CHARMM internal coordinates of N, CA and C (Angstrom, degrees):
IC EDIT
DIST 1 N 1 CA 1.4278
DIST 1 CA 1 C 1.6428
ANGL 1 N 1 CA 1 C 112.88
DIST 1 C 2 N 1.3253
ANGL 1 CA 1 C 2 N 103.62
DIHE 1 N 1 CA 1 C 2 N -46.18
DIST 2 N 2 CA 1.4393
ANGL 1 C 2 N 2 CA 111.53
DIHE 1 CA 1 C 2 N 2 CA -175.19
DIST 2 CA 2 C 1.5565
ANGL 2 N 2 CA 2 C 114.39
DIHE 1 C 2 N 2 CA 2 C -65.40
DIST 2 C 3 N 1.2898
ANGL 2 CA 2 C 3 N 122.91
DIHE 2 N 2 CA 2 C 3 N -35.10
DIST 3 N 3 CA 1.3165
ANGL 2 C 3 N 3 CA 128.54
DIHE 2 CA 2 C 3 N 3 CA 179.98
DIST 3 CA 3 C 1.5663
ANGL 3 N 3 CA 3 C 111.45
DIHE 2 C 3 N 3 CA 3 C -68.25
DIST 3 C 4 N 1.3141
ANGL 3 CA 3 C 4 N 118.33
DIHE 3 N 3 CA 3 C 4 N -32.40
DIST 4 N 4 CA 1.4165
ANGL 3 C 4 N 4 CA 126.54
DIHE 3 CA 3 C 4 N 4 CA 173.38
DIST 4 CA 4 C 1.5547
ANGL 4 N 4 CA 4 C 111.45
DIHE 3 C 4 N 4 CA 4 C -62.94
DIST 4 C 5 N 1.3022
ANGL 4 CA 4 C 5 N 111.42
DIHE 4 N 4 CA 4 C 5 N -47.62
DIST 5 N 5 CA 1.4805
ANGL 4 C 5 N 5 CA 117.58
DIHE 4 CA 4 C 5 N 5 CA 176.30
DIST 5 CA 5 C 1.4817
ANGL 5 N 5 CA 5 C 117.47
DIHE 4 C 5 N 5 CA 5 C -63.25
DIST 5 C 6 N 1.4579
ANGL 5 CA 5 C 6 N 110.43
DIHE 5 N 5 CA 5 C 6 N -43.03
DIST 6 N 6 CA 1.3273
ANGL 5 C 6 N 6 CA 118.52
DIHE 5 CA 5 C 6 N 6 CA -179.21
DIST 6 CA 6 C 1.6024
ANGL 6 N 6 CA 6 C 111.77
DIHE 5 C 6 N 6 CA 6 C -63.22
DIST 6 C 7 N 1.3553
ANGL 6 CA 6 C 7 N 118.14
DIHE 6 N 6 CA 6 C 7 N -41.27
DIST 7 N 7 CA 1.4574
ANGL 6 C 7 N 7 CA 130.15
DIHE 6 CA 6 C 7 N 7 CA 172.45
DIST 7 CA 7 C 1.5212
ANGL 7 N 7 CA 7 C 104.93
DIHE 6 C 7 N 7 CA 7 C -47.25
DIST 7 C 8 N 1.3255
ANGL 7 CA 7 C 8 N 117.72
DIHE 7 N 7 CA 7 C 8 N -58.08
DIST 8 N 8 CA 1.4743
ANGL 7 C 8 N 8 CA 122.08
DIHE 7 CA 7 C 8 N 8 CA -172.86
DIST 8 CA 8 C 1.6501
ANGL 8 N 8 CA 8 C 110.39
DIHE 7 C 8 N 8 CA 8 C -63.26
DIST 8 C 9 N 1.2043
ANGL 8 CA 8 C 9 N 116.16
DIHE 8 N 8 CA 8 C 9 N -35.97
DIST 9 N 9 CA 1.4224
ANGL 8 C 9 N 9 CA 121.71
DIHE 8 CA 8 C 9 N 9 CA -179.95
DIST 9 CA 9 C 1.5229
ANGL 9 N 9 CA 9 C 109.80
DIHE 8 C 9 N 9 CA 9 C -69.67
DIST 9 C 10 N 1.2956
ANGL 9 CA 9 C 10 N 112.16
DIHE 9 N 9 CA 9 C 10 N -48.76
DIST 10 N 10 CA 1.5363
ANGL 9 C 10 N 10 CA 116.34
DIHE 9 CA 9 C 10 N 10 CA -179.33
DIST 10 CA 10 C 1.6258
ANGL 10 N 10 CA 10 C 109.97
DIHE 9 C 10 N 10 CA 10 C -68.66
DIST 10 C 11 N 1.1807
ANGL 10 CA 10 C 11 N 118.13
DIHE 10 N 10 CA 10 C 11 N -29.02
DIST 11 N 11 CA 1.4123
ANGL 10 C 11 N 11 CA 119.04
DIHE 10 CA 10 C 11 N 11 CA 173.94
DIST 11 CA 11 C 1.5622
ANGL 11 N 11 CA 11 C 113.61
DIHE 10 C 11 N 11 CA 11 C -59.66
DIST 11 C 12 N 1.3569
ANGL 11 CA 11 C 12 N 110.69
DIHE 11 N 11 CA 11 C 12 N -47.37
DIST 12 N 12 CA 1.4193
ANGL 11 C 12 N 12 CA 117.25
DIHE 11 CA 11 C 12 N 12 CA 177.97
DIST 12 CA 12 C 1.4217
ANGL 12 N 12 CA 12 C 119.72
DIHE 11 C 12 N 12 CA 12 C -65.32
DIST 12 C 13 N 1.3853
ANGL 12 CA 12 C 13 N 115.75
DIHE 12 N 12 CA 12 C 13 N -33.18
DIST 13 N 13 CA 1.4821
ANGL 12 C 13 N 13 CA 124.58
DIHE 12 CA 12 C 13 N 13 CA 173.30
DIST 13 CA 13 C 1.5274
ANGL 13 N 13 CA 13 C 111.45
DIHE 12 C 13 N 13 CA 13 C -68.69
DIST 13 C 14 N 1.3998
ANGL 13 CA 13 C 14 N 111.75
DIHE 13 N 13 CA 13 C 14 N -39.36
DIST 14 N 14 CA 1.4525
ANGL 13 C 14 N 14 CA 116.63
DIHE 13 CA 13 C 14 N 14 CA 174.17
DIST 14 CA 14 C 1.4592
ANGL 14 N 14 CA 14 C 118.66
DIHE 13 C 14 N 14 CA 14 C -61.30
DIST 14 C 15 N 1.3578
ANGL 14 CA 14 C 15 N 116.00
DIHE 14 N 14 CA 14 C 15 N -38.95
DIST 15 N 15 CA 1.3908
ANGL 14 C 15 N 15 CA 123.54
DIHE 14 CA 14 C 15 N 15 CA 176.20
DIST 15 CA 15 C 1.4197
ANGL 15 N 15 CA 15 C 111.79
DIHE 14 C 15 N 15 CA 15 C -68.59
DIST 15 C 16 N 1.2462
ANGL 15 CA 15 C 16 N 120.30
DIHE 15 N 15 CA 15 C 16 N -42.26
DIST 16 N 16 CA 1.5195
ANGL 15 C 16 N 16 CA 125.11
DIHE 15 CA 15 C 16 N 16 CA 174.15
DIST 16 CA 16 C 1.5419
ANGL 16 N 16 CA 16 C 111.84
DIHE 15 C 16 N 16 CA 16 C -60.97
DIST 16 C 17 N 1.2087
ANGL 16 CA 16 C 17 N 120.12
DIHE 16 N 16 CA 16 C 17 N -35.81
DIST 17 N 17 CA 1.4935
ANGL 16 C 17 N 17 CA 124.32
DIHE 16 CA 16 C 17 N 17 CA 179.49
DIST 17 CA 17 C 1.5332
ANGL 17 N 17 CA 17 C 108.47
DIHE 16 C 17 N 17 CA 17 C -73.83
DIST 17 C 18 N 1.3915
ANGL 17 CA 17 C 18 N 120.01
DIHE 17 N 17 CA 17 C 18 N -52.13
DIST 18 N 18 CA 1.4281
ANGL 17 C 18 N 18 CA 121.22
DIHE 17 CA 17 C 18 N 18 CA -173.35
DIST 18 CA 18 C 1.4805
ANGL 18 N 18 CA 18 C 111.70
DIHE 17 C 18 N 18 CA 18 C -77.29
DIST 18 C 19 N 1.3032
ANGL 18 CA 18 C 19 N 120.93
DIHE 18 N 18 CA 18 C 19 N -56.94
DIST 19 N 19 CA 1.3999
ANGL 18 C 19 N 19 CA 124.87
DIHE 18 CA 18 C 19 N 19 CA -177.08
DIST 19 CA 19 C 1.5041
ANGL 19 N 19 CA 19 C 113.76
DIHE 18 C 19 N 19 CA 19 C -82.58
DIST 19 C 20 N 1.3668
ANGL 19 CA 19 C 20 N 118.31
DIHE 19 N 19 CA 19 C 20 N -36.22
DIST 20 N 20 CA 1.4759
ANGL 19 C 20 N 20 CA 119.99
DIHE 19 CA 19 C 20 N 20 CA -174.12
DIST 20 CA 20 C 1.4703
ANGL 20 N 20 CA 20 C 112.17
DIHE 19 C 20 N 20 CA 20 C -84.40
DIST 20 C 21 N 1.3313
ANGL 20 CA 20 C 21 N 116.33
DIHE 20 N 20 CA 20 C 21 N -9.54
DIST 21 N 21 CA 1.5180
ANGL 20 C 21 N 21 CA 120.62
DIHE 20 CA 20 C 21 N 21 CA 174.03
DIST 21 CA 21 C 1.5874
ANGL 21 N 21 CA 21 C 111.57
DIHE 20 C 21 N 21 CA 21 C 80.60
DIST 21 C 22 N 1.4087
ANGL 21 CA 21 C 22 N 115.90
DIHE 21 N 21 CA 21 C 22 N 26.14
DIST 22 N 22 CA 1.4327
ANGL 21 C 22 N 22 CA 111.90
DIHE 21 CA 21 C 22 N 22 CA -175.12
DIST 22 CA 22 C 1.4796
ANGL 22 N 22 CA 22 C 112.71
DIHE 21 C 22 N 22 CA 22 C -100.89
DIST 22 C 23 N 1.3030
ANGL 22 CA 22 C 23 N 116.81
DIHE 22 N 22 CA 22 C 23 N 18.47
DIST 23 N 23 CA 1.4285
ANGL 22 C 23 N 23 CA 120.27
DIHE 22 CA 22 C 23 N 23 CA 171.59
DIST 23 CA 23 C 1.4330
ANGL 23 N 23 CA 23 C 117.32
DIHE 22 C 23 N 23 CA 23 C -64.56
DIST 23 C 24 N 1.3592
ANGL 23 CA 23 C 24 N 112.63
DIHE 23 N 23 CA 23 C 24 N -41.73
DIST 24 N 24 CA 1.4696
ANGL 23 C 24 N 24 CA 119.86
DIHE 23 CA 23 C 24 N 24 CA 169.89
DIST 24 CA 24 C 1.5064
ANGL 24 N 24 CA 24 C 103.24
DIHE 23 C 24 N 24 CA 24 C -130.39
DIST 24 C 25 N 1.3892
ANGL 24 CA 24 C 25 N 115.06
DIHE 24 N 24 CA 24 C 25 N 143.79
DIST 25 N 25 CA 1.3366
ANGL 24 C 25 N 25 CA 120.94
DIHE 24 CA 24 C 25 N 25 CA -179.31
DIST 25 CA 25 C 1.6321
ANGL 25 N 25 CA 25 C 113.10
DIHE 24 C 25 N 25 CA 25 C -81.66
DIST 25 C 26 N 1.1175
ANGL 25 CA 25 C 26 N 119.82
DIHE 25 N 25 CA 25 C 26 N 142.35
DIST 26 N 26 CA 1.4274
ANGL 25 C 26 N 26 CA 124.03
DIHE 25 CA 25 C 26 N 26 CA 177.06
DIST 26 CA 26 C 1.5171
ANGL 26 N 26 CA 26 C 116.79
DIHE 25 C 26 N 26 CA 26 C -102.27
DIST 26 C 27 N 1.2577
ANGL 26 CA 26 C 27 N 111.85
DIHE 26 N 26 CA 26 C 27 N -4.71
DIST 27 N 27 CA 1.4619
ANGL 26 C 27 N 27 CA 118.40
DIHE 26 CA 26 C 27 N 27 CA -178.98
DIST 27 CA 27 C 1.4975
ANGL 27 N 27 CA 27 C 114.81
DIHE 26 C 27 N 27 CA 27 C -117.32
DIST 27 C 28 N 1.2840
ANGL 27 CA 27 C 28 N 118.80
DIHE 27 N 27 CA 27 C 28 N 153.19
DIST 28 N 28 CA 1.3749
ANGL 27 C 28 N 28 CA 121.40
DIHE 27 CA 27 C 28 N 28 CA 179.91
DIST 28 CA 28 C 1.4581
ANGL 28 N 28 CA 28 C 109.37
DIHE 27 C 28 N 28 CA 28 C -98.31
DIST 28 C 29 N 1.2933
ANGL 28 CA 28 C 29 N 124.62
DIHE 28 N 28 CA 28 C 29 N 138.92
DIST 29 N 29 CA 1.4187
ANGL 28 C 29 N 29 CA 127.36
DIHE 28 CA 28 C 29 N 29 CA 177.21
DIST 29 CA 29 C 1.4852
ANGL 29 N 29 CA 29 C 116.30
DIHE 28 C 29 N 29 CA 29 C 94.52
DIST 29 C 30 N 1.2544
ANGL 29 CA 29 C 30 N 118.72
DIHE 29 N 29 CA 29 C 30 N 150.64
DIST 30 N 30 CA 1.4883
ANGL 29 C 30 N 30 CA 126.22
DIHE 29 CA 29 C 30 N 30 CA -172.40
DIST 30 CA 30 C 1.4636
ANGL 30 N 30 CA 30 C 108.71
DIHE 29 C 30 N 30 CA 30 C -64.88
DIST 30 C 31 N 1.3585
ANGL 30 CA 30 C 31 N 115.80
DIHE 30 N 30 CA 30 C 31 N -49.51
DIST 31 N 31 CA 1.4469
ANGL 30 C 31 N 31 CA 118.67
DIHE 30 CA 30 C 31 N 31 CA -169.28
DIST 31 CA 31 C 1.5307
ANGL 31 N 31 CA 31 C 110.59
DIHE 30 C 31 N 31 CA 31 C -63.45
DIST 31 C 32 N 1.3648
ANGL 31 CA 31 C 32 N 119.25
DIHE 31 N 31 CA 31 C 32 N -44.01
DIST 32 N 32 CA 1.4550
ANGL 31 C 32 N 32 CA 122.77
DIHE 31 CA 31 C 32 N 32 CA 179.81
DIST 32 CA 32 C 1.4594
ANGL 32 N 32 CA 32 C 111.84
DIHE 31 C 32 N 32 CA 32 C -68.42
DIST 32 C 33 N 1.2120
ANGL 32 CA 32 C 33 N 122.74
DIHE 32 N 32 CA 32 C 33 N -40.60
DIST 33 N 33 CA 1.4401
ANGL 32 C 33 N 33 CA 132.07
DIHE 32 CA 32 C 33 N 33 CA -179.10
DIST 33 CA 33 C 1.5786
ANGL 33 N 33 CA 33 C 103.55
DIHE 32 C 33 N 33 CA 33 C -66.93
DIST 33 C 34 N 1.2784
ANGL 33 CA 33 C 34 N 125.72
DIHE 33 N 33 CA 33 C 34 N -45.84
DIST 34 N 34 CA 1.3980
ANGL 33 C 34 N 34 CA 131.26
DIHE 33 CA 33 C 34 N 34 CA 177.74
DIST 34 CA 34 C 1.5510
ANGL 34 N 34 CA 34 C 107.78
DIHE 33 C 34 N 34 CA 34 C -61.67
DIST 34 C 35 N 1.2711
ANGL 34 CA 34 C 35 N 116.63
DIHE 34 N 34 CA 34 C 35 N -48.35
DIST 35 N 35 CA 1.6164
ANGL 34 C 35 N 35 CA 117.35
DIHE 34 CA 34 C 35 N 35 CA 178.64
DIST 35 CA 35 C 1.4506
ANGL 35 N 35 CA 35 C 107.77
DIHE 34 C 35 N 35 CA 35 C -58.66
DIST 35 C 36 N 1.3709
ANGL 35 CA 35 C 36 N 120.56
DIHE 35 N 35 CA 35 C 36 N -45.58
DIST 36 N 36 CA 1.4709
ANGL 35 C 36 N 36 CA 116.70
DIHE 35 CA 35 C 36 N 36 CA 179.68
DIST 36 CA 36 C 1.4590
ANGL 36 N 36 CA 36 C 116.17
DIHE 35 C 36 N 36 CA 36 C -61.80
DIST 36 C 37 N 1.3948
ANGL 36 CA 36 C 37 N 116.90
DIHE 36 N 36 CA 36 C 37 N -36.03
DIST 37 N 37 CA 1.4814
ANGL 36 C 37 N 37 CA 116.11
DIHE 36 CA 36 C 37 N 37 CA 170.40
DIST 37 CA 37 C 1.4541
ANGL 37 N 37 CA 37 C 115.02
DIHE 36 C 37 N 37 CA 37 C -65.62
DIST 37 C 38 N 1.3004
ANGL 37 CA 37 C 38 N 119.83
DIHE 37 N 37 CA 37 C 38 N -33.92
DIST 38 N 38 CA 1.4547
ANGL 37 C 38 N 38 CA 119.62
DIHE 37 CA 37 C 38 N 38 CA 179.53
DIST 38 CA 38 C 1.5402
ANGL 38 N 38 CA 38 C 110.37
DIHE 37 C 38 N 38 CA 38 C -64.90
DIST 38 C 39 N 1.4293
ANGL 38 CA 38 C 39 N 116.91
DIHE 38 N 38 CA 38 C 39 N -42.93
DIST 39 N 39 CA 1.3638
ANGL 38 C 39 N 39 CA 120.75
DIHE 38 CA 38 C 39 N 39 CA 176.69
DIST 39 CA 39 C 1.5152
ANGL 39 N 39 CA 39 C 118.18
DIHE 38 C 39 N 39 CA 39 C -66.29
DIST 39 C 40 N 1.3752
ANGL 39 CA 39 C 40 N 117.05
DIHE 39 N 39 CA 39 C 40 N -31.78
DIST 40 N 40 CA 1.3297
ANGL 39 C 40 N 40 CA 122.42
DIHE 39 CA 39 C 40 N 40 CA 172.88
DIST 40 CA 40 C 1.5897
ANGL 40 N 40 CA 40 C 112.43
DIHE 39 C 40 N 40 CA 40 C -64.55
DIST 40 C 41 N 1.2965
ANGL 40 CA 40 C 41 N 111.85
DIHE 40 N 40 CA 40 C 41 N -45.27
DIST 41 N 41 CA 1.4966
ANGL 40 C 41 N 41 CA 119.39
DIHE 40 CA 40 C 41 N 41 CA 179.53
DIST 41 CA 41 C 1.5470
ANGL 41 N 41 CA 41 C 109.28
DIHE 40 C 41 N 41 CA 41 C -65.46
DIST 41 C 42 N 1.3448
ANGL 41 CA 41 C 42 N 115.52
DIHE 41 N 41 CA 41 C 42 N -36.19
DIST 42 N 42 CA 1.5207
ANGL 41 C 42 N 42 CA 119.25
DIHE 41 CA 41 C 42 N 42 CA 178.67
DIST 42 CA 42 C 1.5694
ANGL 42 N 42 CA 42 C 104.88
DIHE 41 C 42 N 42 CA 42 C -64.46
DIST 42 C 43 N 1.3660
ANGL 42 CA 42 C 43 N 118.43
DIHE 42 N 42 CA 42 C 43 N -49.35
DIST 43 N 43 CA 1.3901
ANGL 42 C 43 N 43 CA 117.87
DIHE 42 CA 42 C 43 N 43 CA 178.54
DIST 43 CA 43 C 1.5331
ANGL 43 N 43 CA 43 C 114.58
DIHE 42 C 43 N 43 CA 43 C -53.81
DIST 43 C 44 N 1.3425
ANGL 43 CA 43 C 44 N 118.17
DIHE 43 N 43 CA 43 C 44 N -42.90
DIST 44 N 44 CA 1.4281
ANGL 43 C 44 N 44 CA 123.03
DIHE 43 CA 43 C 44 N 44 CA -177.13
DIST 44 CA 44 C 1.6276
ANGL 44 N 44 CA 44 C 106.84
DIHE 43 C 44 N 44 CA 44 C -64.43
DIST 44 C 45 N 1.3812
ANGL 44 CA 44 C 45 N 115.25
DIHE 44 N 44 CA 44 C 45 N -38.37
DIST 45 N 45 CA 1.4167
ANGL 44 C 45 N 45 CA 115.85
DIHE 44 CA 44 C 45 N 45 CA -179.81
DIST 45 CA 45 C 1.4651
ANGL 45 N 45 CA 45 C 111.48
DIHE 44 C 45 N 45 CA 45 C -68.97
DIST 45 C 46 N 1.3533
ANGL 45 CA 45 C 46 N 119.91
DIHE 45 N 45 CA 45 C 46 N -33.40
DIST 46 N 46 CA 1.4467
ANGL 45 C 46 N 46 CA 125.59
DIHE 45 CA 45 C 46 N 46 CA 177.57
DIST 46 CA 46 C 1.6319
ANGL 46 N 46 CA 46 C 108.07
DIHE 45 C 46 N 46 CA 46 C -63.53
DIST 46 C 47 N 1.3885
ANGL 46 CA 46 C 47 N 114.79
DIHE 46 N 46 CA 46 C 47 N -39.53
DIST 47 N 47 CA 1.4628
ANGL 46 C 47 N 47 CA 112.47
DIHE 46 CA 46 C 47 N 47 CA 179.56
DIST 47 CA 47 C 1.5100
ANGL 47 N 47 CA 47 C 113.32
DIHE 46 C 47 N 47 CA 47 C -67.67
DIST 47 C 48 N 1.3967
ANGL 47 CA 47 C 48 N 109.29
DIHE 47 N 47 CA 47 C 48 N -38.87
DIST 48 N 48 CA 1.4695
ANGL 47 C 48 N 48 CA 112.29
DIHE 47 CA 47 C 48 N 48 CA 177.62
DIST 48 CA 48 C 1.5244
ANGL 48 N 48 CA 48 C 118.07
DIHE 47 C 48 N 48 CA 48 C -59.60
DIST 48 C 49 N 1.4410
ANGL 48 CA 48 C 49 N 110.17
DIHE 48 N 48 CA 48 C 49 N -41.34
DIST 49 N 49 CA 1.4157
ANGL 48 C 49 N 49 CA 116.98
DIHE 48 CA 48 C 49 N 49 CA 171.71
DIST 49 CA 49 C 1.4793
ANGL 49 N 49 CA 49 C 116.99
DIHE 48 C 49 N 49 CA 49 C -51.93
DIST 49 C 50 N 1.4411
ANGL 49 CA 49 C 50 N 112.00
DIHE 49 N 49 CA 49 C 50 N -48.03
DIST 50 N 50 CA 1.4416
ANGL 49 C 50 N 50 CA 122.27
DIHE 49 CA 49 C 50 N 50 CA -176.19
DIST 50 CA 50 C 1.5479
ANGL 50 N 50 CA 50 C 108.50
DIHE 49 C 50 N 50 CA 50 C -66.76
DIST 50 C 51 N 1.4055
ANGL 50 CA 50 C 51 N 117.36
DIHE 50 N 50 CA 50 C 51 N -28.25
DIST 51 N 51 CA 1.4935
ANGL 50 C 51 N 51 CA 112.97
DIHE 50 CA 50 C 51 N 51 CA -178.07
DIST 51 CA 51 C 1.4818
ANGL 51 N 51 CA 51 C 108.84
DIHE 50 C 51 N 51 CA 51 C -86.49
DIST 51 C 52 N 1.3665
ANGL 51 CA 51 C 52 N 120.49
DIHE 51 N 51 CA 51 C 52 N -17.94
DIST 52 N 52 CA 1.4641
ANGL 51 C 52 N 52 CA 123.99
DIHE 51 CA 51 C 52 N 52 CA -178.98
DIST 52 CA 52 C 1.5408
ANGL 52 N 52 CA 52 C 109.18
DIHE 51 C 52 N 52 CA 52 C -78.69
DIST 52 C 53 N 1.2925
ANGL 52 CA 52 C 53 N 113.70
DIHE 52 N 52 CA 52 C 53 N -37.46
DIST 53 N 53 CA 1.5011
ANGL 52 C 53 N 53 CA 111.79
DIHE 52 CA 52 C 53 N 53 CA -178.20
DIST 53 CA 53 C 1.4747
ANGL 53 N 53 CA 53 C 114.77
DIHE 52 C 53 N 53 CA 53 C -72.67
DIST 53 C 54 N 1.3789
ANGL 53 CA 53 C 54 N 118.20
DIHE 53 N 53 CA 53 C 54 N 157.04
DIST 54 N 54 CA 1.4044
ANGL 53 C 54 N 54 CA 121.36
DIHE 53 CA 53 C 54 N 54 CA -179.37
DIST 54 CA 54 C 1.4395
ANGL 54 N 54 CA 54 C 111.28
DIHE 53 C 54 N 54 CA 54 C -67.84
DIST 54 C 55 N 1.3933
ANGL 54 CA 54 C 55 N 116.60
DIHE 54 N 54 CA 54 C 55 N 150.96
DIST 55 N 55 CA 1.4545
ANGL 54 C 55 N 55 CA 119.62
DIHE 54 CA 54 C 55 N 55 CA -177.61
DIST 55 CA 55 C 1.5534
ANGL 55 N 55 CA 55 C 109.47
DIHE 54 C 55 N 55 CA 55 C -73.06
DIST 55 C 56 N 1.2523
ANGL 55 CA 55 C 56 N 118.84
DIHE 55 N 55 CA 55 C 56 N 133.61
DIST 56 N 56 CA 1.4120
ANGL 55 C 56 N 56 CA 126.15
DIHE 55 CA 55 C 56 N 56 CA 177.06
DIST 56 CA 56 C 1.5398
ANGL 56 N 56 CA 56 C 107.64
DIHE 55 C 56 N 56 CA 56 C -78.17
DIST 56 C 57 N 1.3869
ANGL 56 CA 56 C 57 N 116.38
DIHE 56 N 56 CA 56 C 57 N 108.92
DIST 57 N 57 CA 1.3960
ANGL 56 C 57 N 57 CA 120.80
DIHE 56 CA 56 C 57 N 57 CA -176.59
DIST 57 CA 57 C 1.5160
ANGL 57 N 57 CA 57 C 113.57
DIHE 56 C 57 N 57 CA 57 C -95.95
END
COOR INIT
IC SEED 1 N 1 CA 1 C
IC BUILD
C-alpha cells in the first residue's frame, strides 16, 4: 500500500518540477517562492478536476 501512495506523491512532485517549473526557483524570497508553489499546485488540481469530470460531447 505504501508504495502505491508514494508513487502517486512522487508523480505530483515530478509534474510540479518539470511542467510547473519548480526545479529551480525564479523568485527571491520565501513568500514569493511559496506563492509560486501554491499556484502550480492549484494548476495541477485544476487539471485533475478536468480529467475527472466526464467529457462534454
